PLY file of the C-alpha trace (Angstrom):
ply
format ascii 1.0
element vertex 371
property float x
property float y
property float z
element edge 370
property int vertex1
property int vertex2
end_header
58.86 132.59 86.12
57.28 129.49 86.72
59.55 126.62 87.76
60.15 123.01 85.47
59.28 119.93 87.35
62.75 118.87 87.41
63.77 122.62 88.68
61.94 121.32 91.71
62.72 118.20 92.17
66.44 119.57 91.63
64.74 122.31 94.39
63.04 119.43 97.19
66.89 117.59 96.33
68.33 120.69 97.75
65.96 120.95 100.60
66.68 118.11 101.20
70.63 118.72 101.22
69.81 121.77 103.47
68.15 119.47 106.69
65.13 121.84 105.66
63.01 118.21 105.13
60.05 119.84 106.10
59.87 122.47 102.94
60.98 119.03 101.20
58.08 117.05 101.82
56.06 120.27 101.49
57.00 121.25 97.80
57.06 117.23 96.70
53.20 117.11 97.70
52.10 120.79 96.11
53.33 119.24 93.35
51.79 115.79 93.05
48.81 117.20 94.00
49.08 120.10 91.46
49.11 117.17 89.20
52.72 116.48 89.31
53.52 112.55 88.15
56.99 111.98 89.53
59.10 109.10 87.29
61.63 105.95 88.76
64.18 109.14 88.73
61.91 112.04 90.72
61.81 108.86 93.44
65.32 107.78 93.66
66.34 111.80 93.99
64.21 111.66 96.38
64.40 109.40 98.92
68.45 108.82 98.53
68.22 112.39 99.32
65.56 111.94 102.76
68.36 109.17 103.55
71.14 110.98 103.26
69.23 114.12 105.73
68.80 111.31 107.82
64.86 110.86 107.68
64.90 107.39 107.38
61.34 107.17 107.81
60.17 109.74 106.16
62.39 107.85 102.99
60.14 104.38 103.92
57.20 106.78 103.47
57.74 108.52 99.95
58.85 104.87 98.40
54.61 103.53 99.70
53.61 106.71 98.48
55.53 105.72 94.62
53.63 102.76 95.15
50.29 103.88 95.97
50.10 106.36 93.08
50.71 103.86 91.23
54.89 104.18 90.42
56.75 101.47 90.37
59.79 101.05 91.76
63.46 100.01 90.08
66.86 98.10 91.38
68.24 101.76 91.81
64.72 102.65 94.17
65.68 99.10 96.20
69.73 99.56 96.07
69.12 102.91 97.38
66.71 101.31 100.60
68.69 99.07 101.30
72.20 100.44 100.89
71.13 103.74 103.64
69.07 101.00 105.53
72.91 98.92 105.71
74.73 101.84 107.10
72.71 102.34 109.61
73.15 99.19 110.71
69.24 97.82 110.45
69.95 95.35 108.46
67.11 92.84 108.64
64.66 95.44 107.57
67.35 95.94 104.66
67.06 91.77 104.03
62.75 92.19 104.53
63.60 94.80 100.80
64.99 92.55 99.23
62.57 89.88 99.94
60.22 92.10 98.68
62.13 92.77 95.29
61.91 89.61 95.05
58.64 88.53 94.91
58.06 91.03 92.56
60.64 89.76 90.04
63.57 92.41 90.02
66.54 90.64 90.00
69.24 91.93 92.45
72.54 93.02 91.32
75.93 93.35 92.60
75.42 97.06 94.37
72.15 95.17 96.13
74.27 92.36 97.49
77.48 94.71 98.59
75.40 96.01 100.86
74.12 93.38 102.53
76.96 91.83 102.77
78.77 94.75 104.20
76.29 95.89 106.88
76.55 92.45 108.50
79.62 92.72 108.44
79.65 95.81 110.01
77.77 93.95 112.74
79.63 90.92 113.23
77.44 88.89 111.59
79.74 86.90 109.09
78.56 83.66 108.76
75.25 85.37 107.37
78.10 87.21 105.53
79.36 84.56 104.00
75.80 82.75 103.37
74.67 85.62 101.43
78.45 85.51 99.57
77.85 81.85 98.99
74.47 83.57 97.80
75.45 85.48 95.16
77.86 82.33 93.51
75.27 80.66 93.07
72.87 82.88 90.86
75.42 84.05 88.98
75.04 87.00 90.64
79.43 87.28 90.34
80.59 88.89 93.19
83.05 92.08 92.50
85.99 93.43 93.91
84.20 95.39 96.06
82.48 92.23 97.26
85.85 90.72 97.90
87.28 93.73 99.44
84.83 93.69 101.68
84.82 89.65 102.63
88.08 90.22 102.90
87.97 92.68 104.98
85.06 92.40 107.71
86.84 88.02 108.55
90.36 89.72 108.93
88.31 92.82 111.59
86.35 89.06 113.39
90.51 87.51 113.60
88.98 84.84 110.53
92.69 85.87 108.05
93.23 81.92 107.80
88.78 81.93 105.53
89.91 85.91 104.72
92.89 83.80 102.71
90.98 81.46 101.48
88.65 84.00 100.06
91.23 86.00 98.43
92.35 82.80 96.89
89.06 81.89 95.35
89.64 85.46 93.19
91.35 83.99 90.53
88.78 81.39 89.72
85.78 83.88 89.89
87.81 86.40 87.27
88.07 88.28 89.77
91.06 90.64 90.24
92.52 91.73 94.17
93.81 95.58 94.39
95.39 97.70 96.56
92.59 97.77 99.01
91.85 93.48 99.00
96.03 93.59 100.00
96.27 96.06 102.56
93.35 94.96 104.50
94.40 90.53 104.12
98.12 92.11 105.25
97.11 93.80 108.19
94.94 90.64 108.80
97.66 88.56 108.83
99.76 91.64 111.55
97.46 91.42 113.87
97.34 87.88 113.96
101.36 87.96 114.38
102.07 86.60 111.00
104.68 88.72 109.49
106.19 85.96 107.90
102.71 85.64 105.58
102.16 89.15 105.72
105.24 90.28 104.66
105.41 87.58 101.42
101.51 89.09 100.88
102.77 92.35 100.13
106.09 90.83 98.38
102.96 89.60 95.64
101.46 92.16 95.68
104.94 94.44 94.76
105.72 91.71 91.60
102.17 91.94 90.57
102.70 95.62 89.67
100.42 97.45 91.64
101.55 101.28 92.30
103.33 101.33 95.21
101.74 103.51 96.71
102.10 104.92 101.25
99.08 103.42 102.23
100.47 99.87 101.68
103.66 100.31 103.01
101.99 101.83 106.15
100.22 99.29 106.96
102.67 96.40 106.76
105.04 98.76 108.59
102.63 99.37 111.36
101.89 95.44 110.91
105.67 94.71 112.22
105.62 97.78 114.32
102.98 95.85 116.65
104.45 92.92 116.63
108.70 94.52 117.54
110.25 93.67 113.67
112.31 97.20 114.74
114.78 96.41 112.24
112.45 95.04 109.59
110.73 98.47 109.23
114.09 100.03 109.37
114.32 98.04 105.61
111.16 98.44 104.39
110.65 101.93 104.80
114.71 101.80 103.49
113.33 99.27 100.89
109.83 101.71 100.06
112.02 104.75 99.41
114.24 102.99 96.14
110.69 102.81 95.10
109.78 106.30 94.79
107.25 106.05 97.67
106.68 108.93 99.97
106.29 107.72 102.96
104.06 111.33 104.78
103.28 111.83 107.91
101.58 108.60 108.91
104.49 105.98 107.74
106.96 108.06 110.70
104.32 108.71 113.92
104.30 104.74 113.12
107.97 104.09 113.03
108.71 106.96 115.99
106.16 105.36 118.11
106.99 102.69 117.71
111.06 103.24 118.05
109.99 105.11 121.68
108.06 102.25 122.96
111.07 100.04 123.11
113.48 102.58 124.19
115.70 103.32 121.43
114.19 106.85 121.80
117.63 108.85 120.25
116.48 106.72 116.87
113.38 108.32 116.97
114.41 111.50 117.06
116.64 111.07 113.59
113.18 109.90 112.23
112.00 113.42 113.62
114.82 114.67 112.24
114.77 113.25 108.65
110.82 113.78 108.50
111.21 117.75 109.27
114.70 118.20 106.69
111.54 116.71 104.14
108.64 119.00 105.57
106.31 117.19 106.72
104.76 118.28 109.22
104.21 115.92 112.39
101.73 116.20 114.15
100.55 115.70 118.11
101.06 111.53 117.85
104.21 112.04 116.67
105.19 114.29 119.58
103.52 112.76 121.74
105.38 109.75 122.03
108.52 111.08 121.83
107.94 112.81 124.93
106.10 109.77 126.65
109.94 107.93 125.17
111.68 110.49 127.04
109.23 110.92 130.53
109.98 106.15 130.30
113.22 106.62 130.00
113.23 109.79 133.45
114.37 112.53 130.62
111.64 115.14 131.75
114.41 117.93 130.76
113.88 116.91 127.09
110.50 115.32 127.40
109.70 119.24 128.49
111.44 120.37 126.20
109.95 118.59 123.11
107.01 119.61 125.24
107.60 123.17 124.40
109.19 122.77 120.78
105.77 120.92 120.04
103.64 123.97 121.14
106.14 126.46 119.53
105.63 125.26 115.41
101.19 125.22 116.37
101.01 121.34 116.76
98.44 122.09 119.73
98.84 119.11 122.70
95.75 117.26 124.25
94.12 115.43 126.58
97.10 112.74 126.06
100.68 114.41 125.16
99.38 116.49 128.82
98.29 113.09 130.31
101.89 111.39 129.69
104.22 114.84 130.64
102.16 115.48 133.66
102.28 111.52 135.17
106.52 111.61 133.97
106.76 115.08 135.79
105.00 112.71 139.26
107.31 109.75 138.78
110.83 111.71 138.74
108.79 113.44 142.01
108.45 116.67 140.08
105.44 117.82 141.27
105.57 121.74 141.41
106.49 121.42 137.55
103.98 119.25 136.94
101.44 121.33 138.41
102.31 124.06 136.28
102.07 121.95 133.20
98.46 121.09 134.16
97.10 124.79 135.55
98.22 125.39 131.33
95.63 123.56 130.39
92.61 125.07 129.99
94.67 128.23 128.31
95.21 125.33 125.36
91.58 124.58 125.12
92.66 121.52 126.48
89.80 119.49 129.15
91.48 117.35 132.00
90.32 114.24 132.32
90.51 111.58 135.15
94.10 110.35 134.13
95.39 113.88 134.64
93.37 114.34 138.07
94.87 111.07 139.35
98.16 111.71 138.24
98.34 114.64 140.71
97.18 112.80 143.70
99.65 110.37 143.28
102.70 112.53 142.72
101.51 114.63 145.38
101.15 111.35 148.11
105.19 110.18 146.93
106.35 113.64 147.61
104.18 113.81 151.10
105.08 110.24 151.81
108.66 110.72 150.67
0 1
1 2
2 3
3 4
4 5
5 6
6 7
7 8
8 9
9 10
10 11
11 12
12 13
13 14
14 15
15 16
16 17
17 18
18 19
19 20
20 21
21 22
22 23
23 24
24 25
25 26
26 27
27 28
28 29
29 30
30 31
31 32
32 33
33 34
34 35
35 36
36 37
37 38
38 39
39 40
40 41
41 42
42 43
43 44
44 45
45 46
46 47
47 48
48 49
49 50
50 51
51 52
52 53
53 54
54 55
55 56
56 57
57 58
58 59
59 60
60 61
61 62
62 63
63 64
64 65
65 66
66 67
67 68
68 69
69 70
70 71
71 72
72 73
73 74
74 75
75 76
76 77
77 78
78 79
79 80
80 81
81 82
82 83
83 84
84 85
85 86
86 87
87 88
88 89
89 90
90 91
91 92
92 93
93 94
94 95
95 96
96 97
97 98
98 99
99 100
100 101
101 102
102 103
103 104
104 105
105 106
106 107
107 108
108 109
109 110
110 111
111 112
112 113
113 114
114 115
115 116
116 117
117 118
118 119
119 120
120 121
121 122
122 123
123 124
124 125
125 126
126 127
127 128
128 129
129 130
130 131
131 132
132 133
133 134
134 135
135 136
136 137
137 138
138 139
139 140
140 141
141 142
142 143
143 144
144 145
145 146
146 147
147 148
148 149
149 150
150 151
151 152
152 153
153 154
154 155
155 156
156 157
157 158
158 159
159 160
160 161
161 162
162 163
163 164
164 165
165 166
166 167
167 168
168 169
169 170
170 171
171 172
172 173
173 174
174 175
175 176
176 177
177 178
178 179
179 180
180 181
181 182
182 183
183 184
184 185
185 186
186 187
187 188
188 189
189 190
190 191
191 192
192 193
193 194
194 195
195 196
196 197
197 198
198 199
199 200
200 201
201 202
202 203
203 204
204 205
205 206
206 207
207 208
208 209
209 210
210 211
211 212
212 213
213 214
214 215
215 216
216 217
217 218
218 219
219 220
220 221
221 222
222 223
223 224
224 225
225 226
226 227
227 228
228 229
229 230
230 231
231 232
232 233
233 234
234 235
235 236
236 237
237 238
238 239
239 240
240 241
241 242
242 243
243 244
244 245
245 246
246 247
247 248
248 249
249 250
250 251
251 252
252 253
253 254
254 255
255 256
256 257
257 258
258 259
259 260
260 261
261 262
262 263
263 264
264 265
265 266
266 267
267 268
268 269
269 270
270 271
271 272
272 273
273 274
274 275
275 276
276 277
277 278
278 279
279 280
280 281
281 282
282 283
283 284
284 285
285 286
286 287
287 288
288 289
289 290
290 291
291 292
292 293
293 294
294 295
295 296
296 297
297 298
298 299
299 300
300 301
301 302
302 303
303 304
304 305
305 306
306 307
307 308
308 309
309 310
310 311
311 312
312 313
313 314
314 315
315 316
316 317
317 318
318 319
319 320
320 321
321 322
322 323
323 324
324 325
325 326
326 327
327 328
328 329
329 330
330 331
331 332
332 333
333 334
334 335
335 336
336 337
337 338
338 339
339 340
340 341
341 342
342 343
343 344
344 345
345 346
346 347
347 348
348 349
349 350
350 351
351 352
352 353
353 354
354 355
355 356
356 357
357 358
358 359
359 360
360 361
361 362
362 363
363 364
364 365
365 366
366 367
367 368
368 369
369 370
């Protein structure tokens, strides 16, 4: 049975998805040699497939071949290339394609600009990202919520929280409504700057505006409060979360437990562990590692060892960090033999020791000999 042209295009795309690039290119070239004249949709499909399979150079070659064969790229073609170049951190190359499409009279759309703004943000080039953002507004290519989210998040990650707040504040005048992602990005940025009061005000504003109570929003503010040592407010927000029928998840509990343990409130952390188990929420390696660390810091090595065994019994596999915590804790209490026994179980658990594991054991052995 002779395959139709559309079937062959999908076959080419299938080869791309399977990483069979040589087969994809050979089939595509054979189609062209047999008189098939790919339209812009076919080219766009194949270019995108090549980019997604990591064959950037081949994708650009197909683009050039498209032009040689008289094909006319459209905004989707350029968006595909620009977006993929930006994802590969080749923003300067993407800017060249932007310049080229403008020279050809092809008007970039919000997707084009969003890709490049995101690319500049990922490179930490916030001045360039902001410049392009202003260019969008100047050309009446109104930024959308995605644009604002990209820029707010990028500015916050670079510690430019005041600038991010200014961008956030102009959203209403541009007719753009912030979403949960916008609020979370700015809340996280404010928390990282230690501006807890501002973060809480923004969080409450989001709640007042009727945004759905989703767990990631609560986790963001809880994480920020924990980082700043505000444990009493953490518990308040946690209770508020439950009042709004928003169910905490393993991230919520692990964040609170880790913070409590760092403040030597391990008994309180154990209550949260018990509560999450009662609710059917499975603790992960971070949850257990935090409490093991907490017990070690208090010198309660029997409890630390008991919990370590409990996590293994519950099929939560300890990682290198967990082993390092326990080995180091045992060594500091002069329990070097016990530390060695823990160390010797690492291979059977499929865990590789690192320099910290060996250092802890060596230091423990030295201290034991000197006593």
